[in-house]
C-alpha positions as CSV (number, residue, x, y, z in Angstrom):
1,M,0.0,0.0,0.0
2,D,1.1,3.5,-0.8
3,F,0.5,5.8,2.4
4,R,3.2,8.3,1.5
5,N,0.7,11.2,1.6
6,G,-1.4,9.6,4.3
7,R,-2.3,10.9,7.8
8,E,-2.9,9.2,11.0
9,S,-6.2,9.1,12.7
10,R,-7.0,11.2,15.9
11,N,-9.4,8.5,17.0
12,V,-6.9,5.8,18.1
13,E,-6.7,4.8,21.9
14,D,-3.3,3.1,22.5
15,R,-3.7,0.5,25.6
16,R,-0.8,-1.5,24.7
17,G,1.0,-2.9,27.7
18,Q,-2.1,-2.3,29.9
19,G,-3.8,-5.7,29.6
20,G,-5.7,-6.9,32.5
21,R,-4.6,-9.6,34.9
22,S,-6.9,-12.5,35.7
23,L,-7.8,-12.6,39.4
24,G,-8.4,-15.6,41.6
25,G,-12.2,-15.2,41.6
26,R,-15.0,-13.4,40.1
27,G,-15.7,-9.8,41.4
28,K,-18.9,-8.4,42.5
29,I,-21.3,-7.8,39.6
30,G,-22.9,-4.3,39.8
31,I,-25.8,-2.9,38.1
32,G,-23.7,-1.3,35.4
33,T,-22.3,-4.7,34.4
34,I,-25.8,-6.1,34.3
35,V,-26.9,-3.2,32.0
36,L,-24.0,-3.8,29.7
37,A,-24.8,-7.6,29.7
38,L,-28.3,-6.6,28.4
39,V,-26.8,-4.3,25.7
40,A,-24.6,-7.3,24.6
41,M,-27.5,-9.6,24.3
42,Y,-29.3,-7.0,22.3
43,F,-26.4,-7.0,19.7
44,G,-26.2,-10.8,19.8
45,I,-22.9,-10.8,21.8
46,D,-22.6,-13.5,24.5
47,P,-23.4,-11.8,27.8
48,S,-20.9,-13.9,29.6
49,V,-18.0,-11.9,28.0
50,V,-19.4,-8.7,29.8
51,L,-19.8,-10.7,33.1
52,D,-16.3,-11.9,32.8
53,T,-15.2,-8.3,33.0
54,A,-15.1,-8.4,36.7
55,S,-12.4,-11.0,36.2
56,V,-10.0,-8.4,34.6
57,A,-8.0,-6.2,36.9
58,Q,-7.8,-2.5,36.3
59,P,-5.2,-0.2,37.9
60,P,-6.6,1.8,40.6
61,A,-7.7,5.5,39.8
62,G,-4.9,7.8,39.7
63,S,-2.3,5.1,39.7
64,S,0.1,4.9,36.8
65,Q,1.8,1.9,34.9
66,P,5.2,1.8,33.5
67,A,5.4,2.3,29.8
68,A,5.9,-1.0,28.0
69,V,9.0,-1.5,25.9
70,R,7.8,-1.7,22.3
71,S,9.8,-2.7,19.2
72,E,10.0,-0.3,16.3
73,A,8.3,-2.7,14.3
74,E,5.3,-2.9,16.5
75,N,5.1,0.9,16.7
76,E,5.4,1.0,12.9
77,L,2.3,-1.4,12.7
78,A,0.4,0.9,15.2
79,R,1.1,3.8,12.8
80,F,0.0,2.0,9.9
81,S,-3.2,0.9,11.6
82,S,-3.8,4.5,12.4
83,M,-3.3,5.4,8.9
84,V,-5.7,2.9,7.5
85,L,-8.3,4.1,10.0
86,A,-7.7,7.7,8.9
87,D,-8.1,6.6,5.2
88,T,-11.5,4.9,6.1
89,E,-12.5,8.1,7.6
90,D,-11.5,10.0,4.5
91,T,-13.6,7.5,2.4
92,W,-16.7,7.0,4.4
93,G,-17.2,10.6,5.2
94,P,-17.8,11.7,1.8
95,I,-19.9,8.6,0.9
96,F,-22.3,9.5,3.8
97,R,-22.4,13.2,2.8
98,A,-23.4,12.3,-0.7
99,S,-26.4,10.6,0.6
100,G,-27.4,13.4,3.0
101,Q,-26.0,11.5,6.1
102,Q,-23.3,12.2,8.6
103,Y,-20.5,9.7,9.2
104,R,-19.6,9.4,12.8
105,E,-16.1,8.2,13.0
106,P,-15.2,5.1,15.0
107,G,-12.6,4.7,17.4
108,L,-9.7,2.2,17.3
109,V,-8.4,0.7,20.4
110,L,-5.0,-0.9,20.3
111,Y,-4.5,-3.3,23.3
112,T,-2.3,-6.1,24.5
113,G,-3.8,-9.3,25.8
114,T,-7.0,-8.3,27.3
115,T,-9.0,-5.0,27.6
116,R,-12.3,-3.6,28.6
117,S,-15.1,-2.7,26.0
118,A,-18.5,-1.7,26.3
119,C,-19.3,-5.2,25.0
120,G,-17.3,-6.9,27.8
121,V,-13.8,-8.2,27.9
122,G,-11.8,-8.1,24.7
123,K,-9.3,-10.9,24.4
124,A,-6.5,-11.2,21.8
125,Q,-7.7,-14.9,21.2
126,M,-11.0,-13.4,20.0
127,G,-9.3,-11.6,17.1
128,P,-10.1,-8.1,16.1
129,F,-13.7,-7.0,16.9
130,Y,-16.1,-4.2,16.6
131,C,-18.4,-3.2,19.7
132,P,-21.4,-1.5,18.5
133,A,-22.2,-0.3,22.1
134,D,-19.2,2.1,22.2
135,G,-18.6,2.4,18.4
136,K,-15.0,1.1,18.6
137,V,-12.7,-1.3,16.9
138,Y,-10.6,-3.5,19.1
139,L,-7.2,-4.8,17.8
140,D,-4.4,-6.6,19.4
141,L,-1.6,-6.1,16.9
142,S,-0.4,-9.7,17.4
143,F,-3.2,-10.9,15.3
144,F,-1.5,-9.5,12.3
145,D,1.5,-11.9,13.1
146,D,-1.0,-14.8,13.4
147,L,-2.6,-13.8,10.1
148,H,0.8,-14.3,8.5
149,R,2.2,-17.3,10.4
150,S,-0.9,-19.2,11.2
151,F,-3.2,-18.3,8.3
152,G,-0.6,-17.8,5.6
153,A,-1.9,-14.4,4.7
154,P,0.9,-11.8,4.8
155,G,1.1,-8.2,3.7
156,D,0.1,-4.8,4.6
157,F,-3.0,-4.9,2.5
158,A,-4.1,-8.0,4.1
159,Q,-3.9,-6.1,7.5
160,A,-5.7,-3.1,6.1
161,Y,-8.6,-5.4,4.8
162,V,-9.0,-6.7,8.4
163,I,-9.4,-3.2,9.8
164,A,-11.7,-2.1,6.9
165,H,-13.9,-5.1,7.6
166,E,-14.4,-4.1,11.3
167,V,-15.2,-0.5,10.1
168,G,-17.7,-2.0,7.7
169,H,-19.4,-3.2,10.9
170,H,-19.4,0.3,12.1
171,V,-21.0,1.4,8.8
172,Q,-23.7,-1.4,9.4
173,N,-24.3,-0.1,12.8
174,L,-24.7,3.6,11.7
175,L,-27.1,2.5,9.0
176,G,-29.1,0.5,11.4
177,I,-28.5,-2.8,9.7
178,S,-26.8,-4.4,12.7
179,G,-29.7,-3.7,15.1
180,K,-32.2,-5.1,12.6
181,V,-30.2,-8.3,12.2
182,Q,-29.7,-8.8,15.7
183,Q,-33.4,-8.4,16.4
184,A,-34.0,-11.1,13.6
185,R,-31.5,-13.4,15.2
186,Q,-33.2,-13.4,18.4
187,R,-36.5,-14.7,16.8
188,A,-34.8,-17.3,14.7
189,S,-33.6,-20.8,15.2
190,E,-29.8,-21.3,15.5
191,R,-29.3,-22.3,11.9
192,E,-31.2,-19.2,10.7
193,A,-29.4,-17.0,13.2
194,N,-26.1,-18.3,11.8
195,Q,-27.3,-17.7,8.2
196,L,-28.1,-14.0,9.1
197,S,-24.6,-13.6,10.7
198,V,-23.0,-14.9,7.7
199,R,-24.8,-12.3,5.6
200,L,-23.9,-9.6,8.0
201,E,-20.1,-10.6,7.8
202,L,-20.2,-10.9,4.1
203,Q,-21.7,-7.4,3.7
204,A,-18.8,-6.1,5.9
205,D,-16.5,-7.7,3.5
206,C,-18.1,-6.0,0.7
207,L,-18.0,-2.6,2.4
208,A,-14.2,-3.1,3.0
209,G,-14.0,-3.4,-0.8
210,V,-16.2,-0.3,-1.2
211,W,-13.6,1.5,0.9
212,A,-10.6,0.2,-1.1
213,H,-12.4,1.1,-4.5
214,H,-12.8,4.7,-3.4
215,A,-9.6,5.1,-1.5
216,D,-7.6,4.0,-4.5
217,R,-9.5,6.3,-6.9
218,A,-9.2,9.3,-4.7
219,R,-5.5,8.5,-3.4
220,Q,-4.1,5.7,-5.5
221,I,-3.2,3.6,-2.5
222,L,-3.0,0.2,-4.2
223,E,0.1,-1.2,-5.3
224,Q,0.9,-4.4,-7.3
225,G,0.0,-7.5,-5.3
226,D,-2.3,-5.6,-2.8
227,I,-5.6,-7.1,-4.1
228,E,-4.1,-10.6,-4.0
229,E,-3.1,-9.9,-0.3
230,A,-6.8,-8.9,0.7
231,L,-8.2,-11.9,-1.2
232,G,-5.7,-14.1,0.6
233,A,-6.6,-13.0,4.0
234,A,-10.4,-13.3,3.1
235,S,-9.9,-16.7,2.0
236,A,-7.8,-17.7,5.0
237,I,-10.5,-16.7,7.6
238,G,-13.3,-18.4,5.8
239,D,-15.2,-20.6,8.0
240,D,-14.6,-23.6,6.0
241,R,-10.8,-23.0,6.0
242,I,-10.6,-22.5,9.7
243,Q,-13.0,-25.6,10.6
244,K,-11.0,-27.9,8.4
245,Q,-7.8,-26.7,9.9
246,A,-9.2,-27.1,13.4
247,Q,-11.0,-30.5,13.1
248,G,-10.5,-31.7,9.5
249,Y,-13.9,-31.1,8.1
250,A,-16.3,-28.2,7.7
251,V,-20.1,-27.9,9.0
252,P,-21.8,-25.3,6.8
253,D,-24.7,-25.0,9.0
254,S,-22.4,-23.7,11.8
255,F,-20.7,-20.9,9.7
256,T,-21.0,-17.5,11.1
257,H,-18.7,-15.5,8.6
258,G,-19.0,-17.3,5.4
259,S,-16.7,-19.5,3.4
260,A,-13.5,-18.7,1.9
261,A,-15.1,-18.4,-1.6
262,Q,-17.9,-16.2,-0.3
263,R,-15.7,-13.8,1.5
264,M,-13.4,-13.3,-1.6
265,R,-16.6,-12.9,-3.8
266,W,-18.1,-10.3,-1.7
267,F,-14.9,-8.2,-1.0
268,R,-14.3,-8.3,-4.8
269,T,-18.0,-7.1,-5.5
270,G,-17.3,-4.1,-3.4
271,L,-13.8,-3.5,-4.7
272,E,-15.0,-3.7,-8.4
273,R,-18.4,-1.7,-8.1
274,G,-17.6,0.7,-5.2
275,D,-21.5,1.0,-4.6
276,L,-23.2,0.4,-1.2
277,R,-26.2,-0.8,-3.1
278,E,-24.2,-3.8,-4.5
279,C,-23.5,-5.1,-1.0
280,D,-27.1,-6.1,-0.2
281,T,-26.2,-9.7,0.9
282,F,-29.5,-9.8,2.4
283,S,-31.4,-9.9,-0.8
284,A,-29.0,-12.0,-2.6
285,A,-30.3,-15.3,-3.8
286,A,-26.9,-16.9,-3.6
287,L,-24.0,-15.8,-1.6
């Protein structure tokens, strides 16, 4: 990717090195935690991750923690992530304005190990995620190393695709799509709920492609091999690939994000057409 003329976002919160420590037992659950659990349930998030928040230690008010020693490579990756977020801001703002709407920029929280979110405890093992309750993307930068080593998907544009996908969930949240889907999931069977989740995730892939389309037209960010990197990442984290790697076979009815072929197809749709209307995975007869 070519970000020589890019900027960094002002919406990045750096919590690296401040990961919570697990306590011996569960702490008291207050009314605020219960409210957050209900919010999580509304958005289809397992409320137990909220209740587990009491198990994450936070430094006392007014206390300070020593700054973590970070490698230059990690700091460069943090700057790159900030620049990707800034580019999504510069892309989605005009798209929303063109339709008479205002784009509220999401936050990006960089953390190490575990951290609190309005949706509960964020853990590195969960991978990057978007919390609709606070409008923030949560990212442990070690995921990018896993993406390369464990999933075989290296490259800066593979990393940018991951961030753009989570920002796609923010766009869905702003447009009211996420809330409608979660309401429908609560009334559906497990199989039907999984299918709705797949359509939501594939739409986020398509929205990531829409970002790349407009960003490249406006700022010429794509370089040779970038598209292949993004498609490689989309394929690597397809449900069928992950399930086969973990257990030797895939169970399509249990998919929640889509197959490798579906994820590549919808990212490419957004990339080639650059139109939100082409990302209507919910009306598509075939994914």
